[in-house]
C-alpha positions in Angstrom: -167.1 30.9 -22.1 -166.1 30.5 -25.8 -164.4 27.3 -26.9 -160.7 27.7 -27.6 -159.8 27.8 -31.2 -157.4 25.3 -32.8 -154.8 28.0 -33.0 -155.1 28.9 -29.3 -154.9 25.2 -28.3 -151.5 25.0 -30.0 -150.2 28.4 -28.9 -149.6 29.3 -25.3 -149.4 33.0 -24.4 -146.1 34.8 -24.3 -145.2 35.1 -20.6 -142.7 37.8 -19.6 -141.1 37.1 -16.3 -139.3 39.7 -14.1 -135.9 38.3 -15.0 -136.6 39.2 -18.7 -136.2 42.8 -17.6 -139.3 44.5 -19.1 -139.6 47.9 -17.4 -142.7 50.1 -17.8 -143.0 53.8 -17.2 -146.6 54.7 -16.4 -148.0 58.2 -16.4 -151.4 59.0 -14.9 -152.7 62.3 -16.3 -155.5 64.7 -16.5 -155.8 65.9 -20.1 -158.1 69.0 -20.6 -157.8 69.6 -24.3 -158.1 67.7 -27.6 -154.8 69.3 -28.6 -153.0 67.7 -25.7 -154.5 64.3 -26.4 -153.4 64.6 -30.1 -149.9 65.5 -29.0 -149.8 62.5 -26.7 -151.1 60.3 -29.5 -148.5 61.6 -31.9 -145.8 60.9 -29.3 -146.9 57.3 -28.9 -146.8 56.8 -32.6 -143.2 58.2 -32.6 -142.0 56.1 -29.7 -138.8 55.1 -31.6 -137.4 58.5 -30.8 -136.6 57.1 -27.3 -134.0 54.7 -28.8 -133.5 50.9 -29.2 -134.5 50.0 -25.6 -138.0 51.4 -26.1 -140.4 48.7 -27.2 -143.5 50.8 -27.6 -146.1 52.9 -25.9 -149.9 52.9 -25.4 -152.4 55.6 -24.4 -155.8 54.9 -22.8 -158.7 57.3 -22.1 -160.9 56.8 -19.0 -164.4 55.6 -19.9 -166.1 54.4 -16.8 -165.5 53.3 -13.2 -166.1 49.6 -12.5 -165.2 49.8 -8.8 -163.8 52.5 -6.5 -163.1 52.8 -2.8 -161.8 56.3 -3.1 -164.0 59.3 -4.0 -161.0 61.5 -4.6 -159.1 62.9 -7.5 -159.8 61.1 -10.8 -157.8 61.2 -14.0 -158.6 61.1 -17.7 -155.6 59.3 -19.4 -153.0 56.6 -18.6 -149.9 56.2 -20.8 -147.7 53.1 -20.6 -144.1 53.1 -22.1 -142.3 49.8 -22.4 -138.5 49.4 -22.2 -136.0 46.6 -22.1 -133.8 46.7 -19.0 -133.9 50.4 -18.2 -135.8 53.7 -18.8 -133.2 56.1 -20.1 -132.8 59.2 -17.9 -133.5 61.5 -20.9 -136.9 59.8 -21.3 -137.7 60.4 -17.6 -136.7 64.0 -18.0 -139.0 64.4 -21.1 -142.0 62.6 -19.7 -141.9 63.4 -16.0 -139.6 66.2 -15.0 -139.5 68.7 -17.9 -142.3 71.2 -18.7 -145.4 69.3 -19.8 -147.7 70.0 -22.7 -150.3 72.8 -22.3 -153.6 71.1 -21.2 -151.9 68.2 -19.5 -151.5 67.8 -15.7 -149.3 64.9 -14.5 -150.8 63.3 -11.4 -148.5 60.3 -11.0 -145.5 58.7 -12.7 -144.0 55.4 -11.7 -141.7 52.6 -12.8 -143.3 49.1 -13.0 -141.9 45.6 -13.3 -143.8 42.5 -14.3 -145.5 40.3 -11.7 -144.3 36.6 -11.8 -146.1 34.4 -14.3 -148.7 37.1 -14.7 -147.7 39.3 -17.7 -149.2 37.5 -20.7 -149.6 38.3 -24.3 -151.2 36.0 -26.9 -148.9 34.7 -29.6 -151.2 36.2 -32.2 -151.4 39.6 -30.4 -151.8 42.4 -32.9 -153.2 45.1 -30.6 -156.6 46.1 -29.4 -157.8 47.5 -32.7 -158.9 44.1 -33.9 -161.5 43.9 -31.1 -163.4 47.2 -30.8 -165.9 45.5 -28.4 -163.3 45.3 -25.8 -162.3 47.9 -23.2 -159.0 48.2 -21.4 -159.6 47.2 -17.8 -157.1 49.0 -15.5 -157.2 47.7 -12.0 -155.2 49.7 -9.4 -154.3 47.5 -6.4 -152.7 48.3 -3.0 -151.0 45.2 -1.5 -149.9 45.5 2.1 -146.0 45.8 1.9 -145.6 42.9 4.4 -147.6 40.6 2.2 -146.0 41.2 -1.2 -144.4 37.7 -1.2 -147.7 36.1 -0.5 -149.4 38.1 -3.2 -146.8 37.2 -5.8 -147.2 33.5 -4.9 -151.0 33.8 -5.5 -150.5 35.5 -8.8 -147.9 33.0 -10.0 -149.7 29.9 -8.8 -153.4 30.7 -9.6 -154.2 34.1 -11.2 -151.5 33.8 -13.9 -152.5 30.3 -15.0 -156.2 31.2 -15.0 -155.5 34.3 -17.1 -153.4 32.2 -19.5 -156.5 29.9 -20.1 -158.7 33.0 -20.7 -156.3 34.4 -23.3 -156.0 31.1 -25.1 -159.8 30.9 -25.3 -160.0 34.4 -26.7 -161.9 35.7 -23.6 -159.2 38.2 -22.8 -156.8 40.0 -25.1 -153.9 40.2 -22.7 -153.3 40.1 -19.0 -150.5 42.4 -17.9 -149.9 42.4 -14.1 -147.3 44.9 -13.0 -146.0 46.1 -9.7 -144.6 49.5 -8.7 -140.9 49.5 -8.0 -140.4 53.3 -7.8 -142.8 56.3 -7.8 -141.1 59.2 -9.7 -143.8 61.8 -9.1 -147.1 62.1 -7.3 -149.2 65.2 -7.2 -149.9 66.5 -3.6 -153.7 66.2 -4.0 -153.4 62.6 -5.4 -154.8 60.6 -2.4 -155.5 57.4 -4.4 -152.5 55.1 -3.8 -151.5 51.7 -5.3 -148.5 49.5 -5.8 -149.9 47.2 -8.6 -151.5 47.9 -11.9 -153.3 45.2 -13.9 -154.2 45.8 -17.6 -156.5 43.4 -19.4 -158.7 43.8 -22.5 -162.2 42.5 -21.9 -165.8 42.9 -23.2 -167.5 44.8 -20.3 -171.0 43.7 -21.4 -170.6 40.2 -19.8 -167.7 40.8 -17.5 -168.5 40.3 -13.8 -165.0 40.6 -12.4 -161.8 38.6 -12.3 -163.0 36.4 -9.4 -165.8 34.9 -11.5 -163.6 34.7 -14.6 -160.7 33.0 -12.9 -162.9 30.6 -11.0 -164.6 29.5 -14.3 -161.2 29.1 -16.0 -159.9 26.8 -13.2 -163.0 24.6 -13.1 -162.3 20.8 -13.1 -164.5 17.8 -13.1 -167.9 17.0 -14.5 -169.7 18.9 -11.8 -167.9 22.1 -12.7 -166.5 22.8 -9.3 -163.4 25.0 -9.1 -160.2 23.2 -7.9 -159.2 26.2 -5.9 -160.3 29.8 -5.4 -157.4 32.0 -6.3 -158.9 34.9 -4.3 -159.1 33.1 -1.0 -157.2 35.2 1.5 -156.4 38.1 -0.9 -159.0 40.3 0.7 -157.0 40.4 3.8 -153.8 41.6 2.1 -154.9 43.9 -0.6 -157.5 46.5 -1.5 -158.6 47.9 -4.9 -158.9 51.6 -4.5 -159.9 52.1 -8.1 -160.8 50.0 -11.1 -161.7 51.5 -14.4 -162.7 50.7 -18.0 -160.8 52.7 -20.7 -160.9 53.4 -24.4 -157.8 52.8 -26.4 -156.6 56.0 -27.9 -153.5 54.5 -29.7 -151.2 51.5 -29.1 -147.8 50.8 -30.5 -146.9 47.9 -28.4 -146.4 45.0 -30.8 -142.6 45.0 -30.4 -143.0 43.9 -26.7 -144.3 40.5 -27.9 -141.7 40.3 -30.6 -138.9 40.9 -28.2 -139.9 38.3 -25.7 -141.9 35.6 -27.4 -138.9 33.4 -28.2 -138.1 33.2 -24.5 -141.5 32.5 -23.1 
């Protein structure tokens, strides 16, 4: 693991807690034409049309599958739209309920909130463009509803702190854990289901999964033994139906950090 830089040692990541009211509208889509992707990209670059509560958008294109437990309908693009406090109804109408672009099929639309202590942006975050070697890891997780409290505790106490260390060291770009609070639309043939999405920018060439990464980040002592395994017990309460690597098409999400960094 690379040594932390002087800057990172003096600069903890921006952490956006649920009470800071960051709301994310996520769209999972199948895009079948370059014209449709171009229109989506243009829309992201013009996110300010959604008003002052919109803090930016990002569009990702599927590149490869890292892990999948479901051999069903796949998708080509994921779009994340960030808002403070609320997604305006007119935005939901435009992105979810109105007639969509030709060449675009909406498979799922949902509202996400941040997971406690687990939505992290580095203080010097300027977007993914500065690190072309990284891919956007999008992990789709299904936590058993009766164990959501236990899962949040594990994220807050172990996974979030480990991710913070990895961001400080430059190993990760960001770590953005989000949980579904409402599903606005789901296509009838969409059998993959989840209630958590984790976004993280990593270099896939030497990435072996978050278990190994987090365990290394939490190592203590001269013998290099981990103080605790953050994934102990999680296998009983959650599954990962799909986990993909994605190319960044375009991101206009710097305003998210600017909005919340003074309160981290």
